N, C-alpha and C positions, 0 to 999 in steps of 0.2 A: 458651571455649577453641576455637580454630579447628581444622580437620582437620589443619593442618600442625603444630600444637603437641601434638596428642593422641598419646601413645605407643601403639604397637601392643601388644596383649595377649600374654601368654606363648604360646609354641607349644603347640598342642593335639596330640591323637593323630594327626590327619590334617594333612598340610602345607597351610597356608593363611597367606597374608600379604596385605598391602594391594596389593602390585604385581600379584599373581595376580588379585585381585578386580577391579582396574582393567582389566587386559588382557581379562578375560572381559566386562566391561561395554562396553568399546570394541568388542569383537567383535560383541556383540549390537546395539549402535547402528549399526555399519557395515552390518549385515544388515537391520535394520528401523527405524532411526531411534531417537530418544530415547524414543518411546512403548514400544519393545521392552525398555527397560531398567527392570527392577524388581529389588529386592533378592532376591525369590523366584526370579526367572529367573536372576539371576547365581549364586545359591547352587546352583540345579539344574545349571547348566553346570559348576560346580566340584565337584559331587557332595557338597555340604555342606548342613547344615541352615540355614534362613534365619536362625535366631537367632544362629548363630555369626558372621554378618556384622556384627551390631550391635556386636560387640566392636571392630570395626575402623572402622565407618562408622555414624554415628547417624542420618543422614537421606539421602534421595536427592540433595538439593542438594549435600551433601558429596561424594557419589560423582561428580556432574557436575563439581565443581571439580577433583577428582582426574583425571577423564577429560580435561578441557581441558588440564591441565598435562602429562599424558602426551603429548598431541599437540603441545604446545609444544616437546617434546624434538626434534621433527622440524623445528622452525622456528629453533632456536638455531643460529647460524652455526658451521661447523666450525672456523673460525679467525677471530680478530678482524679485521673489515674495516678497510682502511687509509684509506678516504676516506668522508666522510659520505654522499655520493650512493650509493656502493656499498652502504653499510650500510642505508640506507633502501630502496633498490631491492631488495636481497636480502630484507629483512624482508617487504616486500609480496609478492614473488614466492613466497617459501617459505610464507607464510601462505595464499596462494591454492592452492598445490599441496597443502598439508595439508588444506584445506577440500574440495578435489575428491576427495581420498582418503577423507575422513571428512566426508560432507556435513552431518551433524548439528552439526558445529562452527559452521556458519553461524547456527544457532539460538541459540548461546550466546555468540558473540563480541559485544562491545559492551554487554553487560549489566553484571553486577557486575565490578569490577576483578579480574583474574586475579593471584593473589598467590602462586602456587606457585613453587618454585625455577626451573623451566624457563621459565615465563612471565617471571619477573623477569630471568633471564639474556637472554631474547630482547629485552626492553626496554632492558637495560643496553648492549648492543652499539651501537645507533645513537646513544644519548646519549653514550657514550664517544667515538665518532667525531666528534661535534659539539663536544667540549670544546675550548676555546680559540678557537672560531670565533664564538661568540655567548654571551650570558648564559644562565643556567639556564632562565629563562622562555621565551626564544625557542627554545632547543633543545627544550624540552618541547613547545611549540606545533608545531614542525616535525614531531616524531614523531607527535603526536596528529593532525595534518592528514593525513599519509600513512596513518595507521591508519584514520581515518574514511573516506577514499577506498577503501581496500582492503576494509573491511568492507562498505561499500555495494555495491561491484562484485561481491564474492563472493556476497552475498545475492541480487543480481539474477541472477547466472549460475546459482546453485544452484536458484533458483525456476524458471528456464527448464528446467533438466534435470528437475526434478520434474514440471513441466507436460507435458514430452514423454512421460514414463513414464505419467502419469495419462491422457493422451488417446491415446497411441499415435502421435502426429503429431510428426515432426521439425520443427525451426524452418522449414525450407524447405517442408515439407508444409503447415504452418499458414499460412505466408505465401501460398502458392498458393490455399489454401481461402478466405482472407480477402481475396485480391487484388481480386476484382470490387467488393466493398463499398468498399475503400480507394480504388480508381480513381474510382468514382462520387463519393465525397466530395471527393477532390482536384480532380476535373474541374469541380466546382461553382463553383470560384473563391472559395470562402469561406476557404480556408486557403492563401494563396499562398506564405507563407514555408515552411510545412510541405511543400508540394508541391515547392518548389525543393530542400529538404533531402532528400526522398525520391528525386527524380529525378536530382539532381546530386551528392549526397553519396557518399562512398566508405564502403560498409558492410562492414567486415571481420568476421571471426569473433570469438568471445569472447576468445581469447588476444591477438589483435592489438588489439582494443578496449581490453583491460585494460592492455596495454603502452603504448599511445599515451596513454591517460588518465594513467597513472602518470608518463610523461615530462612531461606538462603540469604535474602537481602538483609534481614535483621541480624543474622550471624556476621555478615560483612560489616554492618554498622557497629556491632559489638566489638569486633576486632579493631576497627578504626578508633572507637572510643577508648579502647585500652591503650592506644598509642598517643591519644590526644592529651594535651596538658590540662590538668584539673583547674 
């Protein structure tokens, strides 16, 4: 039986329910990452005995599933998008925003399928916007392609944020520190294509890079939809 199908136990003497448990776990993860989330710590935050939590959640993996679905509530669109591009663009941008608010989400996205009600609602919106424009397989591939780009970009951005905190160096500080080595390597003539990219390329920030890459992916989806049977 999945965590979604398991009924909650009867109310005990102290108020406790699955929603409160999940909120406490999300708070711990926001503060210290997934390693900070244990059933014992969640119970302590709620002022309950650890054994009481097992009536609601049988394993930490179940708790992670519930936490992911709790964050997906921030990703579900407030209203059904009217155009497929708006739907996919919104899904990607809201997912990035949620991951920047809850960095631990980057560690869980792309693993086991998210099957909670909020995750399913987030996936329903772009598929519904694609109905009538392509067959079911093409629509599914379109959503999966944008999702794969989004997860990869999020993980790279979050990894950079974690590296900044770990080293105490901003991206600019790190680039200045590594600059002499990079210049020597590029000036050697061994990497001409890379040298052109570094010297002539436009290197924007994380948000600009994400938005531009997303536009490229959506343009590719548009081209594919143009060739797909209606």
